[in-house]
A tleap script that builds the chain and sets N, CA, C and O, in Angstrom:
source leaprc.protein.ff14SB
mol = sequence {
  NPRO THR GLY ALA ALA ASN TYR THR LEU PRO
  THR ALA ALA SER LEU VAL ASN ALA MET PRO
  GLY VAL ALA VAL GLY ASP SER PHE MET PHE
  PHE ILE ASN ASN ILE THR ALA HIE THR ILE
  THR VAL VAL LYS GLY GLY ALA THR LEU ASP
  GLY THR VAL THR VAL THR ASP SER VAL ILE
  ARG ALA PHE LEU VAL ILE ILE THR ASN ILE
  THR THR ALA ALA TYR TYR VAL TYR GLY LEU
  CTHR
}
set mol.1.N position { -9.899 -18.286 9.089 }
set mol.1.CA position { -8.927 -19.352 8.880 }
set mol.1.C position { -9.531 -20.501 8.070 }
set mol.1.O position { -10.749 -20.682 8.039 }
set mol.2.N position { -8.682 -21.251 7.433 }
set mol.2.CA position { -9.140 -22.395 6.648 }
set mol.2.C position { -9.160 -23.672 7.464 }
set mol.2.O position { -9.503 -24.734 6.945 }
set mol.3.N position { -8.797 -23.584 8.732 }
set mol.3.CA position { -8.819 -24.687 9.683 }
set mol.3.C position { -8.778 -24.089 11.072 }
set mol.3.O position { -8.745 -22.867 11.217 }
set mol.4.N position { -8.779 -24.922 12.091 }
set mol.4.CA position { -8.668 -24.405 13.464 }
set mol.4.C position { -7.424 -23.528 13.561 }
set mol.4.O position { -6.397 -23.835 12.955 }
set mol.5.N position { -7.512 -22.436 14.323 }
set mol.5.CA position { -6.403 -21.485 14.388 }
set mol.5.C position { -6.175 -21.000 15.808 }
set mol.5.O position { -7.106 -20.916 16.610 }
set mol.6.N position { -4.927 -20.683 16.105 }
set mol.6.CA position { -4.556 -20.025 17.355 }
set mol.6.C position { -4.194 -18.585 17.045 }
set mol.6.O position { -3.394 -18.321 16.148 }
set mol.7.N position { -4.780 -17.652 17.783 }
set mol.7.CA position { -4.429 -16.236 17.685 }
set mol.7.C position { -3.649 -15.900 18.951 }
set mol.7.O position { -4.215 -15.896 20.044 }
set mol.8.N position { -2.360 -15.619 18.812 }
set mol.8.CA position { -1.492 -15.393 19.967 }
set mol.8.C position { -1.452 -13.916 20.330 }
set mol.8.O position { -1.208 -13.065 19.476 }
set mol.9.N position { -1.693 -13.619 21.601 }
set mol.9.CA position { -1.634 -12.255 22.105 }
set mol.9.C position { -0.179 -11.812 22.220 }
set mol.9.O position { 0.720 -12.649 22.293 }
set mol.10.N position { 0.059 -10.489 22.237 }
set mol.10.CA position { 1.435 -9.998 22.353 }
set mol.10.C position { 2.003 -10.231 23.751 }
set mol.10.O position { 1.266 -10.477 24.705 }
set mol.11.N position { 3.316 -10.148 23.849 }
set mol.11.CA position { 3.932 -10.198 25.173 }
set mol.11.C position { 3.465 -8.982 25.958 }
set mol.11.O position { 3.038 -7.984 25.378 }
set mol.12.N position { 3.549 -9.070 27.261 }
set mol.12.CA position { 3.134 -7.950 28.107 }
set mol.12.C position { 3.991 -6.721 27.828 }
set mol.12.O position { 3.470 -5.608 27.750 }
set mol.13.N position { 5.294 -6.911 27.678 }
set mol.13.CA position { 6.186 -5.778 27.406 }
set mol.13.C position { 5.820 -5.108 26.084 }
set mol.13.O position { 5.800 -3.880 26.003 }
set mol.14.N position { 5.535 -5.886 25.062 }
set mol.14.CA position { 5.159 -5.317 23.762 }
set mol.14.C position { 3.873 -4.512 23.861 }
set mol.14.O position { 3.770 -3.425 23.293 }
set mol.15.N position { 2.899 -5.040 24.577 }
set mol.15.CA position { 1.627 -4.340 24.712 }
set mol.15.C position { 1.794 -3.042 25.491 }
set mol.15.O position { 1.320 -1.993 25.054 }
set mol.16.N position { 2.460 -3.097 26.634 }
set mol.16.CA position { 2.654 -1.901 27.462 }
set mol.16.C position { 3.456 -0.848 26.696 }
set mol.16.O position { 3.126 0.337 26.750 }
set mol.17.N position { 4.496 -1.261 25.990 }
set mol.17.CA position { 5.315 -0.313 25.229 }
set mol.17.C position { 4.559 0.320 24.070 }
set mol.17.O position { 4.908 1.418 23.638 }
set mol.18.N position { 3.545 -0.338 23.566 }
set mol.18.CA position { 2.760 0.192 22.449 }
set mol.18.C position { 1.681 1.172 22.899 }
set mol.18.O position { 0.968 1.734 22.068 }
set mol.19.N position { 1.559 1.379 24.211 }
set mol.19.CA position { 0.500 2.233 24.750 }
set mol.19.C position { 1.115 3.410 25.503 }
set mol.19.O position { 1.310 3.323 26.716 }
set mol.20.N position { 1.425 4.515 24.808 }
set mol.20.CA position { 2.017 5.673 25.480 }
set mol.20.C position { 1.120 6.174 26.617 }
set mol.20.O position { -0.092 6.306 26.451 }
set mol.21.N position { 1.727 6.446 27.760 }
set mol.21.CA position { 0.980 6.975 28.897 }
set mol.21.C position { 0.121 5.957 29.612 }
set mol.21.O position { -0.739 6.331 30.409 }
set mol.22.N position { 0.329 4.689 29.349 }
set mol.22.CA position { -0.486 3.640 29.963 }
set mol.22.C position { -0.316 3.642 31.483 }
set mol.22.O position { 0.762 3.946 31.992 }
set mol.23.N position { -1.376 3.303 32.194 }
set mol.23.CA position { -1.354 3.221 33.656 }
set mol.23.C position { -2.022 1.922 34.085 }
set mol.23.O position { -2.838 1.356 33.357 }
set mol.24.N position { -1.669 1.469 35.262 }
set mol.24.CA position { -2.310 0.279 35.821 }
set mol.24.C position { -3.815 0.534 35.907 }
set mol.24.O position { -4.248 1.584 36.382 }
set mol.25.N position { -4.585 -0.411 35.455 }
set mol.25.CA position { -6.041 -0.276 35.450 }
set mol.25.C position { -6.608 0.170 34.118 }
set mol.25.O position { -7.813 0.063 33.891 }
set mol.26.N position { -5.743 0.676 33.219 }
set mol.26.CA position { -6.234 1.018 31.882 }
set mol.26.C position { -6.771 -0.245 31.219 }
set mol.26.O position { -6.268 -1.344 31.454 }
set mol.27.N position { -7.779 -0.080 30.405 }
set mol.27.CA position { -8.384 -1.252 29.773 }
set mol.27.C position { -8.902 -0.897 28.387 }
set mol.27.O position { -9.102 0.270 28.051 }
set mol.28.N position { -9.107 -1.928 27.608 }
set mol.28.CA position { -9.746 -1.780 26.308 }
set mol.28.C position { -10.369 -3.118 25.931 }
set mol.28.O position { -10.063 -4.153 26.523 }
set mol.29.N position { -11.237 -3.075 24.947 }
set mol.29.CA position { -11.881 -4.305 24.473 }
set mol.29.C position { -11.484 -4.551 23.029 }
set mol.29.O position { -11.184 -3.623 22.279 }
set mol.30.N position { -11.487 -5.825 22.658 }
set mol.30.CA position { -11.379 -6.184 21.252 }
set mol.30.C position { -12.351 -7.325 20.981 }
set mol.30.O position { -12.793 -8.021 21.895 }
set mol.31.N position { -12.666 -7.493 19.726 }
set mol.31.CA position { -13.662 -8.481 19.318 }
set mol.31.C position { -13.090 -9.363 18.216 }
set mol.31.O position { -12.317 -8.906 17.373 }
set mol.32.N position { -13.477 -10.616 18.236 }
set mol.32.CA position { -13.159 -11.525 17.139 }
set mol.32.C position { -14.482 -12.012 16.567 }
set mol.32.O position { -15.309 -12.588 17.274 }
set mol.33.N position { -14.664 -11.770 15.282 }
set mol.33.CA position { -15.856 -12.203 14.556 }
set mol.33.C position { -15.446 -13.389 13.695 }
set mol.33.O position { -14.789 -13.215 12.669 }
set mol.34.N position { -15.824 -14.577 14.101 }
set mol.34.CA position { -15.434 -15.785 13.388 }
set mol.34.C position { -16.510 -16.149 12.369 }
set mol.34.O position { -17.550 -16.705 12.721 }
set mol.35.N position { -16.248 -15.832 11.116 }
set mol.35.CA position { -17.224 -16.114 10.056 }
set mol.35.C position { -16.901 -17.421 9.327 }
set mol.35.O position { -17.472 -17.707 8.275 }
set mol.36.N position { -15.992 -18.201 9.887 }
set mol.36.CA position { -15.617 -19.476 9.269 }
set mol.36.C position { -16.307 -20.632 9.989 }
set mol.36.O position { -17.057 -20.428 10.943 }
set mol.37.N position { -16.045 -21.818 9.527 }
set mol.37.CA position { -16.590 -23.029 10.153 }
set mol.37.C position { -15.568 -23.680 11.078 }
set mol.37.O position { -15.702 -24.851 11.432 }
set mol.38.N position { -14.546 -22.919 11.470 }
set mol.38.CA position { -13.455 -23.462 12.277 }
set mol.38.C position { -13.310 -22.676 13.576 }
set mol.38.O position { -13.661 -21.497 13.635 }
set mol.39.N position { -12.798 -23.321 14.604 }
set mol.39.CA position { -12.635 -22.685 15.910 }
set mol.39.C position { -11.335 -21.893 15.973 }
set mol.39.O position { -10.287 -22.343 15.510 }
set mol.40.N position { -11.431 -20.699 16.559 }
set mol.40.CA position { -10.263 -19.863 16.834 }
set mol.40.C position { -10.031 -19.910 18.337 }
set mol.40.O position { -10.967 -19.741 19.118 }
set mol.41.N position { -8.793 -20.138 18.743 }
set mol.41.CA position { -8.432 -20.136 20.159 }
set mol.41.C position { -7.461 -18.992 20.411 }
set mol.41.O position { -6.445 -18.877 19.727 }
set mol.42.N position { -7.768 -18.145 21.389 }
set mol.42.CA position { -6.865 -17.067 21.777 }
set mol.42.C position { -5.832 -17.661 22.728 }
set mol.42.O position { -6.178 -18.267 23.742 }
set mol.43.N position { -4.558 -17.478 22.385 }
set mol.43.CA position { -3.446 -18.038 23.145 }
set mol.43.C position { -2.762 -16.907 23.898 }
set mol.43.O position { -2.596 -15.810 23.364 }
set mol.44.N position { -2.368 -17.172 25.132 }
set mol.44.CA position { -1.962 -16.111 26.049 }
set mol.44.C position { -0.781 -15.258 25.625 }
set mol.44.O position { -0.760 -14.089 26.009 }
set mol.45.N position { 0.184 -15.719 24.887 }
set mol.45.CA position { 1.345 -14.885 24.600 }
set mol.45.C position { 1.943 -14.433 25.912 }
set mol.45.O position { 2.654 -15.203 26.559 }
set mol.46.N position { 1.673 -13.196 26.327 }
set mol.46.CA position { 2.174 -12.701 27.599 }
set mol.46.C position { 1.079 -12.363 28.585 }
set mol.46.O position { 1.353 -11.744 29.613 }
set mol.47.N position { -0.140 -12.747 28.307 }
set mol.47.CA position { -1.269 -12.376 29.159 }
set mol.47.C position { -1.647 -13.498 30.107 }
set mol.47.O position { -1.265 -14.654 29.922 }
set mol.48.N position { -2.410 -13.125 31.129 }
set mol.48.CA position { -3.115 -14.103 31.942 }
set mol.48.C position { -4.532 -14.154 31.396 }
set mol.48.O position { -5.204 -13.126 31.312 }
set mol.49.N position { -4.988 -15.333 31.026 }
set mol.49.CA position { -6.310 -15.482 30.414 }
set mol.49.C position { -7.336 -15.978 31.417 }
set mol.49.O position { -7.022 -16.755 32.318 }
set mol.50.N position { -8.572 -15.513 31.245 }
set mol.50.CA position { -9.677 -15.973 32.071 }
set mol.50.C position { -10.933 -15.958 31.208 }
set mol.50.O position { -11.034 -15.185 30.255 }
set mol.51.N position { -11.869 -16.802 31.543 }
set mol.51.CA position { -13.115 -16.846 30.793 }
set mol.51.C position { -12.979 -17.705 29.549 }
set mol.51.O position { -12.055 -18.510 29.434 }
set mol.52.N position { -13.898 -17.530 28.630 }
set mol.52.CA position { -13.926 -18.318 27.401 }
set mol.52.C position { -12.962 -17.723 26.389 }
set mol.52.O position { -13.082 -16.556 26.018 }
set mol.53.N position { -12.002 -18.529 25.943 }
set mol.53.CA position { -10.989 -18.027 25.016 }
set mol.53.C position { -11.087 -18.678 23.639 }
set mol.53.O position { -10.212 -18.484 22.795 }
set mol.54.N position { -12.137 -19.439 23.413 }
set mol.54.CA position { -12.368 -19.997 22.086 }
set mol.54.C position { -13.501 -19.240 21.410 }
set mol.54.O position { -14.436 -18.770 22.057 }
set mol.55.N position { -13.390 -19.137 20.096 }
set mol.55.CA position { -14.426 -18.492 19.295 }
set mol.55.C position { -14.853 -19.521 18.253 }
set mol.55.O position { -14.154 -19.753 17.266 }
set mol.56.N position { -15.996 -20.125 18.489 }
set mol.56.CA position { -16.474 -21.165 17.582 }
set mol.56.C position { -17.055 -20.541 16.318 }
set mol.56.O position { -17.178 -19.320 16.210 }
set mol.57.N position { -17.407 -21.395 15.371 }
set mol.57.CA position { -17.892 -20.898 14.086 }
set mol.57.C position { -19.128 -20.024 14.250 }
set mol.57.O position { -20.015 -20.311 15.054 }
set mol.58.N position { -19.160 -18.959 13.472 }
set mol.58.CA position { -20.293 -18.024 13.409 }
set mol.58.C position { -20.573 -17.327 14.731 }
set mol.58.O position { -21.723 -17.005 15.031 }
set mol.59.N position { -19.536 -17.090 15.524 }
set mol.59.CA position { -19.677 -16.423 16.822 }
set mol.59.C position { -18.818 -15.164 16.841 }
set mol.59.O position { -17.725 -15.137 16.276 }
set mol.60.N position { -19.329 -14.120 17.499 }
set mol.60.CA position { -18.538 -12.931 17.797 }
set mol.60.C position { -18.272 -12.963 19.296 }
set mol.60.O position { -19.211 -13.047 20.087 }
set mol.61.N position { -17.004 -12.896 19.696 }
set mol.61.CA position { -16.660 -12.921 21.118 }
set mol.61.C position { -15.936 -11.624 21.468 }
set mol.61.O position { -15.072 -11.157 20.725 }
set mol.62.N position { -16.304 -11.055 22.610 }
set mol.62.CA position { -15.655 -9.856 23.131 }
set mol.62.C position { -14.593 -10.257 24.148 }
set mol.62.O position { -14.752 -11.231 24.884 }
set mol.63.N position { -13.517 -9.495 24.173 }
set mol.63.CA position { -12.431 -9.705 25.124 }
set mol.63.C position { -12.110 -8.376 25.795 }
set mol.63.O position { -12.041 -7.339 25.136 }
set mol.64.N position { -11.915 -8.415 27.105 }
set mol.64.CA position { -11.549 -7.238 27.882 }
set mol.64.C position { -10.106 -7.389 28.327 }
set mol.64.O position { -9.738 -8.393 28.938 }
set mol.65.N position { -9.289 -6.389 28.019 }
set mol.65.CA position { -7.874 -6.374 28.397 }
set mol.65.C position { -7.696 -5.344 29.501 }
set mol.65.O position { -8.141 -4.204 29.367 }
set mol.66.N position { -7.045 -5.740 30.596 }
set mol.66.CA position { -6.775 -4.826 31.708 }
set mol.66.C position { -5.287 -4.869 32.017 }
set mol.66.O position { -4.724 -5.940 32.248 }
set mol.67.N position { -4.655 -3.709 32.020 }
set mol.67.CA position { -3.236 -3.606 32.367 }
set mol.67.C position { -3.117 -3.717 33.883 }
set mol.67.O position { -3.754 -2.959 34.616 }
set mol.68.N position { -2.300 -4.664 34.355 }
set mol.68.CA position { -2.183 -4.894 35.800 }
set mol.68.C position { -0.836 -4.484 36.374 }
set mol.68.O position { -0.699 -4.366 37.591 }
set mol.69.N position { 0.158 -4.265 35.524 }
set mol.69.CA position { 1.472 -3.834 36.006 }
set mol.69.C position { 2.213 -3.208 34.841 }
set mol.69.O position { 2.246 -3.777 33.750 }
set mol.70.N position { 2.811 -2.036 35.058 }
set mol.70.CA position { 3.601 -1.427 33.987 }
set mol.70.C position { 5.098 -1.519 34.263 }
set mol.70.O position { 5.903 -1.397 33.340 }
set mol.71.N position { 5.479 -1.733 35.511 }
set mol.71.CA position { 6.900 -1.854 35.844 }
set mol.71.C position { 7.463 -3.164 35.325 }
set mol.71.O position { 8.499 -3.182 34.661 }
set mol.72.N position { 6.785 -4.252 35.625 }
set mol.72.CA position { 7.216 -5.560 35.120 }
set mol.72.C position { 6.258 -6.058 34.040 }
set mol.72.O position { 6.240 -7.250 33.731 }
set mol.73.N position { 5.485 -5.181 33.478 }
set mol.73.CA position { 4.566 -5.429 32.361 }
set mol.73.C position { 3.740 -6.699 32.533 }
set mol.73.O position { 4.243 -7.814 32.403 }
set mol.74.N position { 2.467 -6.497 32.825 }
set mol.74.CA position { 1.546 -7.625 32.962 }
set mol.74.C position { 0.140 -7.158 32.595 }
set mol.74.O position { -0.219 -5.996 32.785 }
set mol.75.N position { -0.644 -8.098 32.065 }
set mol.75.CA position { -2.034 -7.781 31.752 }
set mol.75.C position { -2.898 -9.031 31.780 }
set mol.75.O position { -2.419 -10.151 31.599 }
set mol.76.N position { -4.189 -8.804 32.012 }
set mol.76.CA position { -5.196 -9.868 32.006 }
set mol.76.C position { -6.067 -9.700 30.772 }
set mol.76.O position { -6.314 -8.585 30.312 }
set mol.77.N position { -6.523 -10.816 30.251 }
set mol.77.CA position { -7.504 -10.806 29.171 }
set mol.77.C position { -8.659 -11.700 29.597 }
set mol.77.O position { -8.473 -12.875 29.913 }
set mol.78.N position { -9.857 -11.119 29.599 }
set mol.78.CA position { -11.063 -11.851 29.964 }
set mol.78.C position { -11.889 -12.095 28.709 }
set mol.78.O position { -12.275 -11.151 28.019 }
set mol.79.N position { -12.159 -13.360 28.417 }
set mol.79.CA position { -13.063 -13.691 27.326 }
set mol.79.C position { -14.486 -13.583 27.840 }
set mol.79.O position { -14.872 -14.292 28.770 }
set mol.80.N position { -15.260 -12.704 27.240 }
set mol.80.CA position { -16.622 -12.451 27.702 }
set mol.80.C position { -17.606 -13.236 26.847 }
set mol.80.O position { -17.366 -13.472 25.663 }
set mol.81.N position { -18.709 -13.636 27.457 }
set mol.81.CA position { -19.700 -14.392 26.696 }
set mol.81.C position { -20.824 -13.496 26.248 }
set mol.81.O position { -21.757 -13.957 25.591 }
savepdb mol mol.pdb
quit
């Protein structure tokens, strides 16, 4: 980004619907590599967030996503250090 940025996560329904055969407890990781001089903030969209959700300049941050409900669609995202 050319300035501070918010990266918004998808709604829970969108995420669950995009994962055929998903089950409660399924998980995956994603990474943000911030090569700019600006802070990126992960915004919940439809998730429950925990841990560090900012990615400062020149930092790579890992995030763990865990599906917690498929009937009413819910998920957690943990920002890992």
